[in-house]
A tleap script that builds the chain and sets N, CA, C and O, in Angstrom:
source leaprc.protein.ff14SB
mol = sequence {
  NMET HIE TRP LEU SER ARG ASN GLN HIE LEU
  LEU ALA ALA ALA ALA ILE MET ILE GLY VAL
  THR ALA ALA TRP PHE ALA MET PRO ARG ILE
  MET LEU MET VAL SER ASP GLY GLY PRO LEU
  VAL GLY ALA LEU VAL ALA ILE ALA PHE MET
  VAL ALA PHE PHE GLY ILE PHE TRP LEU ARG
  SER ARG LEU GLN ARG ARG ASP GLU CPRO
}
set mol.1.N position { 82.228 111.490 124.173 }
set mol.1.CA position { 83.092 111.589 122.718 }
set mol.1.C position { 83.235 112.214 121.284 }
set mol.1.O position { 82.483 112.026 120.327 }
set mol.2.N position { 83.960 112.719 121.321 }
set mol.2.CA position { 83.501 113.509 120.102 }
set mol.2.C position { 83.862 112.676 118.476 }
set mol.2.O position { 85.000 112.279 118.224 }
set mol.3.N position { 83.151 112.579 117.877 }
set mol.3.CA position { 83.696 112.000 116.500 }
set mol.3.C position { 85.076 112.419 116.196 }
set mol.3.O position { 85.695 111.577 116.845 }
set mol.4.N position { 85.815 113.037 115.733 }
set mol.4.CA position { 87.161 113.123 115.306 }
set mol.4.C position { 87.884 112.565 116.320 }
set mol.4.O position { 89.003 112.154 116.011 }
set mol.5.N position { 87.435 112.414 117.751 }
set mol.5.CA position { 88.585 111.931 118.682 }
set mol.5.C position { 88.581 110.269 118.502 }
set mol.5.O position { 89.599 109.577 118.526 }
set mol.6.N position { 87.493 109.876 118.354 }
set mol.6.CA position { 87.192 108.446 117.994 }
set mol.6.C position { 87.602 107.808 116.596 }
set mol.6.O position { 87.536 106.598 116.379 }
set mol.7.N position { 87.968 108.612 115.808 }
set mol.7.CA position { 88.368 108.540 114.646 }
set mol.7.C position { 89.715 108.665 113.991 }
set mol.7.O position { 90.114 108.250 112.902 }
set mol.8.N position { 90.422 109.478 115.125 }
set mol.8.CA position { 91.700 110.497 114.859 }
set mol.8.C position { 92.984 109.411 113.802 }
set mol.8.O position { 93.907 109.790 113.080 }
set mol.9.N position { 92.466 107.908 114.165 }
set mol.9.CA position { 93.765 106.932 113.421 }
set mol.9.C position { 92.838 107.043 112.613 }
set mol.9.O position { 93.019 108.108 112.023 }
set mol.10.N position { 91.650 106.388 112.127 }
set mol.10.CA position { 91.298 106.365 110.760 }
set mol.10.C position { 91.488 107.476 109.596 }
set mol.10.O position { 91.669 107.210 108.408 }
set mol.11.N position { 91.402 108.956 110.243 }
set mol.11.CA position { 91.466 109.943 109.390 }
set mol.11.C position { 93.311 110.042 109.288 }
set mol.11.O position { 93.653 110.707 108.310 }
set mol.12.N position { 94.238 109.617 109.942 }
set mol.12.CA position { 95.386 109.934 109.971 }
set mol.12.C position { 95.816 108.659 108.515 }
set mol.12.O position { 96.320 108.917 107.422 }
set mol.13.N position { 95.416 107.437 109.026 }
set mol.13.CA position { 96.198 106.755 107.785 }
set mol.13.C position { 95.131 106.844 106.544 }
set mol.13.O position { 95.454 106.057 105.654 }
set mol.14.N position { 93.906 107.618 106.235 }
set mol.14.CA position { 93.201 108.052 104.775 }
set mol.14.C position { 93.971 109.281 104.758 }
set mol.14.O position { 93.876 109.639 103.584 }
set mol.15.N position { 94.673 110.130 105.366 }
set mol.15.CA position { 95.206 111.236 104.959 }
set mol.15.C position { 97.078 110.938 104.324 }
set mol.15.O position { 97.660 111.633 103.492 }
set mol.16.N position { 97.576 109.841 104.975 }
set mol.16.CA position { 99.014 109.157 104.484 }
set mol.16.C position { 98.209 108.896 103.535 }
set mol.16.O position { 98.212 109.830 102.733 }
set mol.17.N position { 97.242 107.741 103.121 }
set mol.17.CA position { 97.277 107.238 101.894 }
set mol.17.C position { 96.925 108.261 100.540 }
set mol.17.O position { 97.355 108.056 99.405 }
set mol.18.N position { 96.324 109.039 100.815 }
set mol.18.CA position { 96.026 110.043 99.889 }
set mol.18.C position { 97.605 110.939 99.676 }
set mol.18.O position { 98.199 111.081 98.607 }
set mol.19.N position { 97.860 111.249 100.488 }
set mol.19.CA position { 98.974 111.965 100.174 }
set mol.19.C position { 100.645 111.034 99.294 }
set mol.19.O position { 101.610 111.530 98.712 }
set mol.20.N position { 100.315 109.700 99.578 }
set mol.20.CA position { 101.377 108.810 99.116 }
set mol.20.C position { 100.315 108.548 97.556 }
set mol.20.O position { 100.599 109.062 96.474 }
set mol.21.N position { 99.410 107.878 97.735 }
set mol.21.CA position { 98.886 107.885 96.020 }
set mol.21.C position { 99.180 109.266 95.640 }
set mol.21.O position { 100.231 109.023 95.048 }
set mol.22.N position { 99.031 110.651 95.524 }
set mol.22.CA position { 99.377 111.672 95.033 }
set mol.22.C position { 100.078 111.543 94.798 }
set mol.22.O position { 100.208 111.487 93.575 }
set mol.23.N position { 101.451 111.327 95.737 }
set mol.23.CA position { 102.902 111.536 95.048 }
set mol.23.C position { 103.094 110.046 94.350 }
set mol.23.O position { 104.185 109.598 94.700 }
set mol.24.N position { 102.693 109.529 93.855 }
set mol.24.CA position { 102.891 108.011 93.422 }
set mol.24.C position { 102.181 108.649 91.579 }
set mol.24.O position { 102.754 108.654 90.490 }
set mol.25.N position { 101.030 109.015 91.894 }
set mol.25.CA position { 100.626 109.653 90.431 }
set mol.25.C position { 101.648 110.551 89.856 }
set mol.25.O position { 102.134 110.333 88.746 }
set mol.26.N position { 102.095 111.896 90.839 }
set mol.26.CA position { 102.761 112.934 90.295 }
set mol.26.C position { 104.481 112.328 90.123 }
set mol.26.O position { 105.300 113.147 89.707 }
set mol.27.N position { 104.975 110.864 90.465 }
set mol.27.CA position { 106.655 111.182 90.154 }
set mol.27.C position { 106.767 110.988 88.941 }
set mol.27.O position { 107.783 111.426 88.401 }
set mol.28.N position { 105.845 110.332 88.197 }
set mol.28.CA position { 106.635 110.440 86.466 }
set mol.28.C position { 106.957 112.370 86.266 }
set mol.28.O position { 108.040 112.951 86.339 }
set mol.29.N position { 105.595 112.948 86.009 }
set mol.29.CA position { 105.777 113.714 86.329 }
set mol.29.C position { 107.335 114.530 86.310 }
set mol.29.O position { 108.100 114.871 85.407 }
set mol.30.N position { 107.351 114.662 88.133 }
set mol.30.CA position { 108.547 115.095 88.628 }
set mol.30.C position { 109.543 114.558 88.482 }
set mol.30.O position { 110.413 115.426 88.421 }
set mol.31.N position { 109.956 113.605 88.385 }
set mol.31.CA position { 111.147 113.053 87.294 }
set mol.31.C position { 111.041 113.333 85.904 }
set mol.31.O position { 111.829 112.467 85.525 }
set mol.32.N position { 110.595 113.987 84.670 }
set mol.32.CA position { 110.258 114.740 83.725 }
set mol.32.C position { 110.901 116.097 83.965 }
set mol.32.O position { 111.518 116.715 83.097 }
set mol.33.N position { 110.755 116.408 84.906 }
set mol.33.CA position { 110.632 117.811 85.478 }
set mol.33.C position { 112.593 117.699 85.853 }
set mol.33.O position { 113.444 118.421 85.334 }
set mol.34.N position { 112.748 117.008 86.486 }
set mol.34.CA position { 114.213 116.992 87.118 }
set mol.34.C position { 115.120 116.413 85.922 }
set mol.34.O position { 116.325 116.643 86.028 }
set mol.35.N position { 114.642 115.616 84.682 }
set mol.35.CA position { 115.731 115.008 84.132 }
set mol.35.C position { 116.899 115.187 83.319 }
set mol.35.O position { 117.708 114.501 82.694 }
set mol.36.N position { 116.618 116.582 83.625 }
set mol.36.CA position { 117.841 117.973 82.584 }
set mol.36.C position { 118.646 117.869 83.549 }
set mol.36.O position { 119.721 118.423 83.317 }
set mol.37.N position { 118.567 117.391 84.526 }
set mol.37.CA position { 119.617 117.701 86.087 }
set mol.37.C position { 120.881 116.002 85.633 }
set mol.37.O position { 122.049 115.747 85.927 }
set mol.38.N position { 120.054 115.425 85.014 }
set mol.38.CA position { 121.175 114.182 84.922 }
set mol.38.C position { 120.230 112.684 85.970 }
set mol.38.O position { 119.191 112.693 86.631 }
set mol.39.N position { 121.097 111.742 85.695 }
set mol.39.CA position { 120.705 110.599 86.315 }
set mol.39.C position { 120.910 111.056 88.171 }
set mol.39.O position { 120.219 110.634 89.098 }
set mol.40.N position { 121.696 111.708 88.223 }
set mol.40.CA position { 121.661 111.832 89.713 }
set mol.40.C position { 120.487 112.498 90.634 }
set mol.40.O position { 119.973 112.193 91.710 }
set mol.41.N position { 120.354 113.298 89.919 }
set mol.41.CA position { 119.047 114.277 90.258 }
set mol.41.C position { 118.154 113.576 90.367 }
set mol.41.O position { 117.603 113.392 91.452 }
set mol.42.N position { 117.727 112.910 89.074 }
set mol.42.CA position { 116.565 112.134 89.269 }
set mol.42.C position { 116.589 111.216 90.744 }
set mol.42.O position { 115.715 111.222 91.611 }
set mol.43.N position { 117.605 110.596 90.740 }
set mol.43.CA position { 118.475 109.390 92.030 }
set mol.43.C position { 117.743 110.335 93.265 }
set mol.43.O position { 116.723 110.105 93.914 }
set mol.44.N position { 118.552 111.322 93.308 }
set mol.44.CA position { 118.288 112.150 94.713 }
set mol.44.C position { 116.489 112.254 94.734 }
set mol.44.O position { 115.841 112.385 95.772 }
set mol.45.N position { 116.188 112.207 94.035 }
set mol.45.CA position { 114.408 112.575 93.702 }
set mol.45.C position { 113.458 111.675 94.440 }
set mol.45.O position { 112.695 111.822 95.395 }
set mol.46.N position { 113.853 110.497 93.482 }
set mol.46.CA position { 113.240 109.137 94.133 }
set mol.46.C position { 113.663 108.954 95.793 }
set mol.46.O position { 112.783 108.619 96.587 }
set mol.47.N position { 115.279 109.232 96.328 }
set mol.47.CA position { 115.436 109.100 97.455 }
set mol.47.C position { 114.959 109.403 98.497 }
set mol.47.O position { 114.770 108.663 99.463 }
set mol.48.N position { 114.574 111.208 98.331 }
set mol.48.CA position { 113.658 111.477 98.707 }
set mol.48.C position { 112.113 111.742 99.051 }
set mol.48.O position { 111.462 112.371 99.885 }
set mol.49.N position { 111.860 110.796 97.791 }
set mol.49.CA position { 110.519 110.226 98.128 }
set mol.49.C position { 109.987 109.392 99.040 }
set mol.49.O position { 109.004 109.555 99.763 }
set mol.50.N position { 111.070 108.060 98.891 }
set mol.50.CA position { 111.312 107.195 99.993 }
set mol.50.C position { 111.314 107.530 101.351 }
set mol.50.O position { 110.629 106.946 102.191 }
set mol.51.N position { 112.244 108.672 101.632 }
set mol.51.CA position { 113.006 108.985 103.056 }
set mol.51.C position { 111.580 109.831 103.479 }
set mol.51.O position { 111.254 109.819 104.666 }
set mol.52.N position { 110.861 110.456 102.633 }
set mol.52.CA position { 109.709 111.304 103.373 }
set mol.52.C position { 108.558 110.117 103.401 }
set mol.52.O position { 107.715 110.256 104.287 }
set mol.53.N position { 108.436 109.080 102.621 }
set mol.53.CA position { 107.201 107.977 103.105 }
set mol.53.C position { 107.770 107.196 104.342 }
set mol.53.O position { 106.870 106.742 105.048 }
set mol.54.N position { 109.000 106.937 104.765 }
set mol.54.CA position { 109.324 106.253 105.958 }
set mol.54.C position { 109.425 107.284 107.111 }
set mol.54.O position { 109.460 107.059 108.321 }
set mol.55.N position { 109.453 108.134 106.638 }
set mol.55.CA position { 109.685 109.116 107.670 }
set mol.55.C position { 108.085 109.530 107.784 }
set mol.55.O position { 107.907 109.731 108.985 }
set mol.56.N position { 107.167 109.691 107.263 }
set mol.56.CA position { 105.821 109.951 107.755 }
set mol.56.C position { 105.431 109.036 109.010 }
set mol.56.O position { 104.987 109.567 110.029 }
set mol.57.N position { 105.602 107.676 108.918 }
set mol.57.CA position { 105.294 106.525 109.767 }
set mol.57.C position { 106.310 106.775 110.883 }
set mol.57.O position { 105.789 106.420 111.941 }
set mol.58.N position { 107.621 107.271 111.091 }
set mol.58.CA position { 108.863 107.534 111.882 }
set mol.58.C position { 107.637 108.239 112.941 }
set mol.58.O position { 107.002 107.640 113.810 }
set mol.59.N position { 107.540 109.644 112.574 }
set mol.59.CA position { 106.687 110.891 113.189 }
set mol.59.C position { 105.486 110.553 113.787 }
set mol.59.O position { 105.239 110.983 114.914 }
set mol.60.N position { 104.539 109.694 113.072 }
set mol.60.CA position { 102.964 109.533 113.481 }
set mol.60.C position { 103.464 108.350 114.489 }
set mol.60.O position { 102.909 108.530 115.574 }
set mol.61.N position { 104.459 107.008 114.523 }
set mol.61.CA position { 104.741 106.557 115.748 }
set mol.61.C position { 105.540 107.140 117.219 }
set mol.61.O position { 105.386 106.804 118.393 }
set mol.62.N position { 106.573 108.299 116.483 }
set mol.62.CA position { 106.624 108.937 117.928 }
set mol.62.C position { 105.707 109.710 118.427 }
set mol.62.O position { 105.795 109.870 119.645 }
set mol.63.N position { 104.539 110.442 117.700 }
set mol.63.CA position { 103.539 111.176 118.519 }
set mol.63.C position { 102.793 109.932 119.137 }
set mol.63.O position { 102.665 109.863 120.359 }
set mol.64.N position { 102.286 108.923 118.284 }
set mol.64.CA position { 101.318 107.906 119.686 }
set mol.64.C position { 102.090 107.321 120.952 }
set mol.64.O position { 101.549 106.986 122.006 }
set mol.65.N position { 103.402 107.261 120.669 }
set mol.65.CA position { 104.182 107.204 122.024 }
set mol.65.C position { 103.951 108.050 122.993 }
set mol.65.O position { 103.731 107.918 124.197 }
set mol.66.N position { 104.065 109.281 122.009 }
set mol.66.CA position { 104.394 110.280 123.560 }
set mol.66.C position { 102.723 110.416 124.070 }
set mol.66.O position { 102.453 110.973 125.134 }
set mol.67.N position { 101.582 109.796 123.113 }
set mol.67.CA position { 100.199 110.145 123.778 }
set mol.67.C position { 99.864 108.918 124.414 }
set mol.67.O position { 98.692 108.566 124.547 }
set mol.68.N position { 100.642 108.380 124.735 }
set mol.68.CA position { 100.169 106.708 125.310 }
set mol.68.C position { 99.998 107.337 126.577 }
set mol.68.O position { 100.446 108.446 126.869 }
set mol.69.N position { 99.224 106.468 127.441 }
set mol.69.CA position { 99.075 107.031 129.657 }
set mol.69.C position { 100.005 106.273 129.920 }
set mol.69.O position { 100.399 106.158 131.080 }
savepdb mol mol.pdb
quit
């Protein structure tokens, strides 16, 4: 059994945590960049981040369901 196949869930969780943390730290800069577009654009960017956050877990659950024997 390979190390990667044994720890794929750990690696997926770590990648999700790193991605969410990076997005969390980048959010203020992104909001400042889009602030010239008005509050609607800022709200759309925030909504896009939230949809992406839950979308990752939705896609991950679909992948896990597909891999079950």
